C-alpha positions as CSV (number, residue, x, y, z in Angstrom):
1,M,2.6,28.8,16.5
2,Q,0.1,31.7,16.4
3,L,-2.5,29.4,17.9
4,L,-0.1,28.5,20.7
5,Q,0.2,32.2,21.6
6,K,-3.5,32.3,22.5
7,M,-3.2,29.3,24.9
8,P,-2.3,29.5,28.6
9,H,1.4,30.2,29.1
10,N,2.3,26.9,30.8
11,L,0.5,24.7,28.3
12,S,1.9,26.6,25.3
13,S,5.4,26.5,26.7
14,A,5.2,22.7,27.2
15,I,3.9,22.2,23.7
16,K,6.6,24.4,22.2
17,R,9.3,22.5,24.1
18,F,7.8,19.2,22.8
19,L,7.7,20.4,19.2
20,Q,11.2,21.8,19.4
21,S,12.6,18.6,20.8
22,H,11.0,16.5,18.0
23,L,11.7,19.0,15.3
24,S,15.4,18.4,16.1
25,E,14.8,14.8,15.4
26,G,13.6,15.5,11.9
27,M,9.9,14.8,12.5
28,V,8.6,18.0,10.9
29,V,11.6,19.7,9.6
30,K,10.4,19.6,6.1
31,M,7.1,18.0,5.2
32,K,7.2,16.2,1.9
33,G,5.8,13.0,0.3
34,I,3.7,11.0,2.7
35,S,4.0,13.6,5.5
36,R,2.7,16.4,3.3
37,R,-0.2,14.3,1.9
38,W,-1.1,13.2,5.4
39,F,-1.0,16.8,6.6
40,V,-3.1,18.2,3.8
41,N,-5.6,15.3,3.6
42,T,-6.0,14.6,7.3
43,V,-5.1,17.6,9.4
44,G,-6.4,20.0,6.8
45,L,-9.7,18.2,6.6
46,I,-10.0,18.1,10.4
47,V,-9.2,21.8,10.7
48,V,-11.8,22.7,8.1
49,I,-14.4,20.5,9.9
50,L,-13.6,22.0,13.3
51,V,-13.6,25.6,12.1
52,T,-16.9,25.0,10.4
53,F,-18.3,23.4,13.5
54,I,-17.0,26.2,15.8
55,V,-18.4,28.9,13.5
56,V,-21.8,27.2,13.2
57,L,-22.0,26.5,16.9
58,S,-20.9,30.1,17.8
59,V,-23.6,31.5,15.6
60,T,-26.1,29.1,17.1
61,V,-25.1,30.0,20.6
62,Q,-25.3,33.8,19.9
63,S,-28.6,33.4,18.1
64,Y,-30.0,31.3,21.0
65,A,-28.9,33.8,23.6
66,Y,-30.2,36.8,21.8
67,N,-33.5,35.1,21.0
68,S,-33.9,34.2,24.7
69,I,-33.3,37.8,25.8
70,Q,-35.7,39.0,23.1
71,Q,-38.4,36.6,24.4
72,V,-37.8,37.8,27.9
73,L,-38.2,41.4,26.9
74,K,-41.3,40.7,24.8
75,G,-42.8,38.9,27.8
76,R,-42.1,41.9,30.0
77,V,-43.7,44.2,27.5
78,D,-46.8,42.0,27.4
79,E,-46.8,41.9,31.2
80,L,-46.7,45.7,31.4
81,L,-49.5,46.1,28.9
82,N,-51.7,43.8,30.9
83,V,-51.0,45.9,34.0
84,L,-51.7,49.1,32.2
85,S,-54.9,47.8,30.7
86,S,-56.2,46.4,34.0
87,G,-56.1,49.8,35.7
88,S,-59.2,51.6,36.6
89,G,-60.9,52.2,33.3
90,G,-57.8,51.3,31.4
91,Y,-56.0,54.1,29.4
92,K,-58.1,56.2,27.0
93,T,-55.9,59.2,26.7
94,S,-52.2,59.9,26.6
95,S,-52.5,61.4,30.1
96,D,-53.9,58.2,31.4
97,F,-51.2,56.2,29.8
98,S,-48.5,58.5,31.2
99,T,-49.9,58.3,34.7
100,V,-50.2,54.5,34.8
101,S,-46.9,53.8,33.1
102,R,-45.0,56.3,35.4
103,N,-46.4,54.6,38.4
104,Y,-45.3,51.1,37.1
105,I,-41.8,52.3,36.0
106,E,-41.1,54.0,39.3
107,N,-41.8,50.7,41.1
108,F,-40.2,48.4,38.5
109,P,-38.4,45.6,40.5
110,D,-35.8,44.6,37.9
111,K,-34.1,48.0,37.5
112,N,-30.6,46.4,37.9
113,S,-31.0,44.0,35.0
114,M,-32.8,46.1,32.4
115,E,-34.0,49.6,31.7
116,I,-37.6,50.5,31.0
117,M,-38.7,53.8,29.5
118,G,-42.0,55.6,29.0
119,I,-42.3,57.5,25.7
120,D,-45.1,60.0,25.1
121,R,-47.0,60.2,21.8
122,D,-44.5,62.8,20.5
123,G,-41.7,60.4,20.9
124,K,-40.0,62.0,23.9
125,I,-38.9,59.9,26.9
126,F,-40.8,61.2,30.0
127,I,-39.5,58.6,32.5
128,T,-36.8,55.9,32.8
129,S,-36.3,53.2,35.4
130,T,-32.7,54.4,36.0
131,G,-33.9,57.8,37.4
132,F,-31.4,59.6,35.3
133,N,-32.2,62.1,32.6
134,P,-32.2,60.3,29.2
135,D,-29.9,61.1,26.4
136,F,-32.2,62.8,23.9
137,N,-29.5,62.6,21.2
138,Q,-29.5,58.8,21.3
139,K,-31.2,57.2,18.4
140,M,-34.0,54.8,19.0
141,P,-34.2,52.5,15.9
142,D,-36.5,50.1,17.7
143,Y,-39.0,52.9,18.4
144,E,-38.9,54.0,14.8
145,E,-39.5,50.5,13.7
146,A,-42.5,50.1,16.1
147,I,-44.2,53.2,14.8
148,L,-44.1,51.9,11.3
149,S,-44.9,48.3,12.2
150,E,-48.4,47.0,11.8
151,D,-48.1,44.9,15.0
152,N,-46.8,47.9,17.0
153,Y,-43.6,46.2,17.9
154,G,-40.0,47.2,17.2
155,F,-36.9,45.2,17.9
156,Q,-33.2,46.2,17.3
157,V,-29.7,45.3,18.5
158,F,-27.4,48.3,18.2
159,L,-24.6,50.4,19.8
160,L,-25.3,53.3,22.0
161,N,-23.4,56.6,21.7
162,T,-21.2,55.3,24.5
163,G,-20.3,52.2,22.4
164,E,-22.2,49.8,24.6
165,K,-24.1,47.1,22.7
166,V,-27.7,46.8,23.7
167,M,-31.0,45.1,22.7
168,A,-34.1,47.2,22.7
169,I,-37.8,46.4,22.1
170,T,-40.5,49.0,21.8
171,R,-44.3,48.5,22.0
172,T,-46.5,51.4,20.9
173,V,-49.8,51.8,22.7
174,R,-52.9,53.1,20.8
175,D,-56.5,53.8,21.7
176,A,-59.5,52.2,20.1
177,D,-59.2,54.6,17.2
178,Q,-55.6,53.7,16.6
179,N,-54.4,57.1,17.9
180,M,-51.0,57.1,19.5
181,L,-51.1,57.3,23.2
182,G,-47.4,56.5,23.9
183,S,-44.8,53.7,23.9
184,I,-43.2,51.4,26.3
185,R,-39.5,50.6,25.7
186,Y,-37.4,48.0,27.3
187,M,-33.6,48.0,26.8
188,V,-31.0,45.6,28.2
189,S,-27.2,45.6,27.8
190,L,-25.7,42.7,25.9
191,E,-22.2,43.1,27.3
192,K,-22.7,40.3,29.9
193,A,-24.3,38.0,27.3
194,D,-21.5,38.8,24.8
195,R,-19.0,38.0,27.5
196,Q,-20.6,34.6,28.1
197,I,-20.8,34.0,24.3
198,R,-17.1,34.9,23.9
199,L,-16.2,32.6,26.8
200,I,-18.1,29.7,25.1
201,V,-16.6,30.5,21.7
202,S,-13.1,30.8,23.2
203,T,-13.6,27.5,25.0
204,L,-14.7,25.9,21.7
205,I,-11.7,27.4,19.9
206,F,-9.4,26.2,22.7
207,I,-10.9,22.7,22.6
208,G,-10.6,22.7,18.8
209,M,-6.9,23.7,19.0
210,I,-6.3,21.0,21.5
211,I,-8.0,18.4,19.2
212,I,-6.0,19.7,16.2
213,L,-2.8,19.5,18.3
214,I,-3.5,16.0,19.5
215,V,-4.4,14.9,16.0
216,F,-1.3,16.6,14.6
217,L,1.1,15.1,17.2
218,S,-0.4,11.6,17.2
219,G,-0.6,11.6,13.4
220,L,3.0,12.9,13.2
221,Y,4.1,10.1,15.4
222,F,2.2,7.6,13.3
223,V,3.6,9.0,10.0
224,R,7.0,9.0,11.5
225,S,6.6,5.4,12.4
226,I,5.9,4.8,8.7
227,V,8.3,7.3,7.1
228,L,11.4,6.3,9.0
229,P,11.2,2.6,8.2
230,V,10.4,3.4,4.6
231,Q,13.5,5.6,4.5
232,Q,15.5,2.7,5.9
233,V,13.9,0.4,3.3
234,T,14.7,2.9,0.6
235,S,18.3,3.3,1.7
236,S,18.7,-0.5,2.0
237,A,17.2,-1.1,-1.4
238,R,19.5,1.5,-2.9
239,R,22.5,-0.3,-1.3
240,I,21.1,-3.6,-2.7
241,A,20.8,-2.1,-6.1
242,Q,24.4,-1.1,-5.9
243,G,25.4,-4.7,-5.2
244,D,25.6,-4.8,-1.4
245,F,23.6,-7.9,-0.7
246,D,24.8,-8.2,2.9
247,V,22.6,-5.3,4.0
248,R,19.7,-6.2,6.4
249,I,16.8,-4.1,7.7
250,Q,16.0,-4.3,11.4
251,K,12.3,-5.2,11.9
252,K,10.7,-3.5,14.8
253,K,7.0,-4.4,14.5
254,E,5.0,-7.3,13.2
255,D,2.9,-5.2,10.8
256,E,2.9,-4.4,7.0
257,I,6.2,-2.5,7.4
258,G,7.7,-5.5,9.2
259,Q,6.5,-7.8,6.4
260,L,8.1,-5.4,3.9
261,C,11.4,-5.6,5.8
262,D,11.2,-9.4,5.8
263,S,10.6,-9.3,2.1
264,I,13.5,-7.0,1.4
265,N,15.8,-9.1,3.6
266,D,14.7,-12.3,1.8
267,M,15.2,-10.6,-1.5
268,A,18.7,-9.5,-0.4
269,R,19.5,-13.1,0.7
270,E,18.2,-14.5,-2.6
271,L,20.1,-11.9,-4.7
272,G,23.2,-12.6,-2.6
273,A,22.8,-16.3,-3.2
274,S,22.1,-15.8,-6.9
275,E,25.2,-13.5,-7.2
276,Q,27.3,-16.1,-5.5
277,M,25.9,-18.9,-7.8
278,K,26.5,-16.6,-10.8
279,N,30.1,-16.1,-9.8
280,D,30.5,-19.8,-9.2
281,F,28.9,-20.4,-12.6
282,I,31.3,-18.0,-14.4
283,S,34.2,-19.7,-12.6
284,S,33.0,-23.1,-13.5
285,V,32.2,-22.3,-17.1
286,S,35.6,-20.6,-17.5
287,H,37.2,-23.8,-16.2
288,E,35.0,-26.0,-18.4
289,L,35.9,-23.9,-21.5
290,R,39.6,-23.6,-20.7
291,T,40.1,-27.4,-20.3
292,P,39.0,-28.4,-23.8
293,L,40.6,-25.4,-25.3
294,T,43.9,-26.2,-23.6
295,S,43.7,-29.8,-24.9
296,I,42.9,-28.6,-28.4
297,K,45.7,-26.0,-28.4
298,G,48.2,-28.5,-27.0
299,W,47.5,-31.3,-29.5
300,A,47.3,-28.9,-32.4
301,E,50.8,-27.5,-31.6
302,T,52.1,-31.1,-31.2
303,I,50.7,-32.2,-34.5
304,T,52.0,-29.1,-36.2
305,A,55.5,-29.8,-34.9
306,G,55.4,-33.2,-36.6
307,V,54.6,-36.6,-35.1
308,D,54.2,-40.2,-36.1
309,P,50.9,-41.3,-37.6
310,T,49.8,-43.1,-34.4
311,T,50.3,-40.0,-32.3
312,E,48.7,-37.8,-34.9
313,K,45.6,-40.0,-35.0
314,R,45.4,-40.0,-31.2
315,G,45.8,-36.2,-31.1
316,M,43.1,-35.7,-33.8
317,G,40.7,-37.9,-31.7
318,V,41.4,-35.8,-28.6
319,I,40.7,-32.6,-30.6
320,I,37.4,-34.0,-32.0
321,H,36.3,-35.2,-28.6
322,E,37.2,-31.9,-26.9
323,S,35.5,-29.9,-29.7
324,E,32.4,-31.9,-29.2
325,R,32.6,-31.2,-25.5
326,L,33.1,-27.5,-26.2
327,Y,30.2,-27.5,-28.6
328,S,28.0,-29.1,-25.9
329,I,28.9,-26.5,-23.3
330,V,28.2,-23.6,-25.8
331,E,24.9,-25.1,-26.9
332,E,23.9,-25.5,-23.3
333,L,24.6,-21.8,-22.7
334,L,22.7,-20.8,-25.8
335,D,19.7,-22.9,-24.7
336,F,19.8,-21.2,-21.3
337,S,19.9,-17.8,-23.0
338,R,16.9,-18.7,-25.2
339,L,14.9,-19.9,-22.2
340,Q,15.7,-16.7,-20.2
341,S,14.7,-14.5,-23.1
342,G,11.7,-16.6,-24.1
343,R,13.1,-17.2,-27.5
344,M,13.1,-21.0,-27.4
345,V,10.6,-22.4,-29.9
346,L,9.5,-26.1,-29.9
347,N,8.9,-28.0,-33.1
348,I,6.0,-30.1,-31.8
349,A,5.3,-33.4,-33.6
350,K,3.7,-36.7,-32.8
351,I,6.6,-39.0,-31.8
352,D,7.4,-42.3,-30.2
353,L,9.1,-41.7,-26.9
354,M,10.5,-45.2,-26.8
355,A,12.5,-44.6,-30.0
356,E,14.1,-41.3,-28.7
357,L,14.8,-42.8,-25.3
358,G,16.3,-45.9,-26.9
359,E,18.7,-43.8,-29.1
360,A,19.8,-41.8,-26.0
361,V,20.5,-45.0,-24.1
362,Y,22.4,-46.4,-27.0
363,M,24.7,-43.4,-26.9
364,F,25.8,-44.2,-23.3
365,T,26.3,-48.0,-23.8
366,D,29.9,-47.7,-24.9
367,L,30.6,-45.2,-22.0
368,A,29.1,-47.7,-19.5
369,R,31.4,-50.4,-20.9
370,T,34.5,-48.1,-20.8
371,E,33.8,-46.9,-17.3
372,Q,32.9,-50.4,-16.1
373,K,29.4,-49.4,-14.9
374,Q,26.3,-51.6,-15.1
375,F,23.7,-50.0,-17.4
376,T,20.3,-51.6,-17.7
377,Y,17.3,-50.4,-19.8
378,E,13.9,-51.9,-19.0
379,E,12.3,-51.4,-22.3
380,N,8.5,-51.2,-22.4
381,A,6.8,-53.1,-25.2
382,I,4.3,-50.4,-26.3
383,L,3.9,-46.8,-25.2
384,S,1.3,-44.3,-26.5
385,P,2.6,-41.4,-28.7
386,I,3.2,-38.0,-27.2
387,L,3.5,-34.5,-28.5
388,A,7.1,-33.2,-28.2
389,D,10.1,-31.7,-29.9
390,V,12.4,-34.6,-30.9
391,N,15.7,-32.8,-30.4
392,R,14.7,-31.3,-27.1
393,L,13.3,-34.6,-25.8
394,K,16.6,-36.3,-26.7
395,Q,18.5,-33.4,-25.0
396,I,16.5,-34.1,-21.8
397,F,17.4,-37.8,-21.7
398,I,21.1,-37.2,-22.6
399,N,21.5,-34.5,-19.9
400,I,19.9,-36.7,-17.1
401,L,21.9,-39.8,-18.2
402,D,25.1,-37.7,-18.3
403,N,24.5,-36.6,-14.7
404,A,23.8,-40.2,-13.6
405,F,27.1,-41.4,-15.1
406,K,29.1,-38.4,-13.7
407,Y,27.9,-39.1,-10.1
408,T,28.2,-42.9,-10.2
409,D,31.5,-44.5,-9.3
410,E,33.1,-47.4,-11.2
411,N,31.1,-50.7,-10.9
412,G,28.1,-48.6,-10.1
413,E,24.6,-49.2,-11.5
414,I,22.4,-47.0,-13.7
415,N,18.9,-48.1,-14.6
416,V,16.3,-46.7,-17.1
417,S,12.7,-47.7,-17.0
418,T,9.4,-46.5,-18.4
419,E,5.7,-46.8,-17.4
420,E,2.4,-45.5,-18.7
421,S,-0.6,-44.8,-16.4
422,D,-3.7,-42.7,-16.5
423,G,-2.6,-40.9,-19.7
424,W,0.9,-40.1,-18.6
425,I,4.2,-41.7,-19.5
426,S,6.9,-41.8,-16.8
427,V,10.6,-42.2,-17.5
428,S,12.8,-43.0,-14.5
429,I,16.6,-42.9,-14.5
430,S,18.1,-44.1,-11.2
431,D,21.7,-44.7,-10.0
432,N,23.4,-45.8,-6.9
433,G,26.0,-43.0,-6.9
434,C,27.0,-40.5,-4.3
435,G,23.4,-39.0,-4.1
436,I,22.5,-35.4,-3.3
437,P,22.6,-34.0,0.3
438,Q,19.2,-33.0,1.6
439,E,20.2,-29.3,1.9
440,H,21.0,-29.2,-1.8
441,L,18.1,-31.2,-3.1
442,L,15.6,-28.3,-3.3
443,N,18.1,-26.1,-5.2
444,V,19.6,-28.5,-7.8
445,K,17.1,-27.3,-10.5
446,K,18.0,-23.6,-9.9
447,K,20.2,-21.9,-12.4
448,F,23.9,-21.7,-11.7
449,Y,23.5,-24.1,-8.7
450,K,26.0,-26.9,-8.3
451,A,25.7,-29.3,-5.3
452,N,29.2,-30.8,-6.1
453,Q,31.8,-28.3,-7.1
454,V,34.4,-31.0,-7.8
455,V,32.5,-32.7,-10.7
456,R,32.6,-31.0,-14.1
457,G,29.5,-29.1,-15.2
458,S,28.2,-25.5,-15.6
459,G,25.3,-25.8,-13.1
460,I,22.6,-24.9,-15.6
461,G,22.0,-28.3,-17.1
462,L,19.1,-29.3,-14.8
463,A,17.7,-25.8,-14.9
464,V,17.5,-26.1,-18.8
465,V,16.0,-29.6,-18.5
466,D,13.4,-28.4,-16.1
467,E,12.3,-25.5,-18.3
468,I,12.2,-27.7,-21.4
469,I,10.0,-30.2,-19.6
470,K,7.7,-27.4,-18.5
471,L,7.4,-26.3,-22.1
472,H,6.1,-29.7,-23.0
473,G,3.5,-29.6,-20.2
474,G,5.4,-32.4,-18.3
475,T,6.8,-32.7,-14.8
476,F,10.3,-33.3,-13.4
477,S,11.1,-34.6,-10.0
478,I,14.2,-35.8,-8.2
479,Q,14.5,-38.1,-5.2
480,S,17.9,-38.7,-3.6
481,K,19.6,-39.8,-0.5
482,E,23.2,-39.0,0.2
483,G,25.4,-42.1,-0.4
484,R,22.5,-44.2,-1.7
485,G,21.9,-42.7,-5.2
486,T,19.4,-40.6,-7.1
487,T,16.2,-41.2,-9.0
488,V,15.0,-38.7,-11.6
489,T,11.5,-39.1,-12.9
490,V,10.2,-37.3,-16.0
491,Q,6.5,-37.4,-17.0
492,F,4.8,-36.4,-20.2
493,P,1.1,-36.4,-21.1
494,T,0.1,-38.7,-24.0
495,L,-1.5,-37.4,-27.2
496,A,-4.7,-39.2,-26.3
497,F,-4.8,-37.5,-22.8
498,I,-4.2,-34.1,-24.4
499,E,-7.0,-34.6,-26.9
500,Q,-9.4,-35.7,-24.1
501,H,-8.4,-32.6,-22.0
502,P,-7.8,-29.8,-24.5
503,D,-8.2,-27.2,-21.9
504,E,-5.1,-28.4,-20.1
505,A,-3.0,-28.0,-23.3
506,Y,-1.9,-24.5,-22.3
507,I,1.5,-24.8,-24.1
508,P,1.2,-22.5,-27.2
509,E,3.1,-24.9,-29.5
510,I,1.0,-27.9,-28.4
511,Q,-2.2,-25.9,-28.8
512,T,-1.2,-24.8,-32.3
513,Y,-0.4,-28.4,-33.2
514,L,-3.9,-29.5,-32.0
515,N,-5.6,-26.7,-33.9
516,N,-3.8,-27.6,-37.1
517,H,-4.5,-31.3,-36.6
518,N,-8.2,-30.7,-36.1
519,E,-8.4,-28.5,-39.2
520,K,-6.8,-31.1,-41.3
521,G,-9.1,-33.8,-39.8
522,A,-12.1,-31.7,-40.5
């Protein structure tokens, strides 16, 4: 604000009103963080550069002005010396010098712009162009310098007894024997030159202040356009962290801040969807756990109360079946936990995929007969061995077959087929069940996601299957049309393919198996 006080009143008042109106909006109430760094790094640097520039330019202007005046005075001195020396016979005595110089000074044409003095050999002023008696108490540092100088010149800038700043140049005149005849002294006031210099410096300072103000206000607006959205993002992120996933940030511009707003909004939507799926998962798992526990508890109480052998046998069968179902749910949850924490370890071995797939198919043969569903297995004669964990491989097939049976109605069809091509073995399990709606198809492999909330299941089975297949270096794809059925295709690289492309065996367990196998072979 001190700078504003030096500006014209109307301009400073307008700037003050602008700042006050924006200060109330919180633009520069308290600079911190980005604002402070911007102010120090940008405005501070510009201020330093401008101040340095103004100081250097001011010194240059003053030096140029003073040098110009000095050259003019020196030219006048040389001009007078030429006039004096061109007189009749020149000047050989101090009397001759006094006579000629008095005549020149009395007729000096530029008396209004500068003062010229004649000084005798004793250092006393005998005539001035002003016509007034000189102040004999006034010091003449330039005259003293000229007497001592080898080139007979003396130049000084100093203050008179009156306080006026002047520039004076003295030229001593000597005869052929270097005897002092007298001196010529020119003196000019620097007040007018200093006023011009001060005007130029003031103009430079004013322009510098305007530049600083423009940079400050424009930068302040720019920083505000960043800080306020960042504050909104911070506030929204804090609300999201507290569990409010419905919060959305209003995007104002298509820039990096706008992209950040879109990312935060997408994150909030994803977190909201994940939270909803997690809640659905908890509800579903709770129901899945409660159902077998209720059956086990009910039949245990019935058997304890005493029943006939037939009922007791039936009850024990239900208890065993529900216990197996309960165990399957818990094991699925444990697998999911291991995958999430990265603690799932594969026991890689060279295996025959046909044998493990055949065993899984056999497990569902009785179920197909009981539920009156047509179950066909197109067994391939020979398939190349693969590297896999036997138990996890069987878990993959059982989970996919279980889903196929769950979503296929009575008298429906489930088909299993295999194929080997280009070093990859494909296992396809298809059904003609209810199918998966297109809007759910992209999400069925996500954790906690259930496309059909009516059918039993925790919603993490396919997520676990997908992760296990990835751990084997395989692929997992699902094609489905609502009302027409679903086809699940799983692909695994053969051992021969992996050995031919060892760089693609990025799975640690597979790489370890290959290294150990190569060492034994060596």
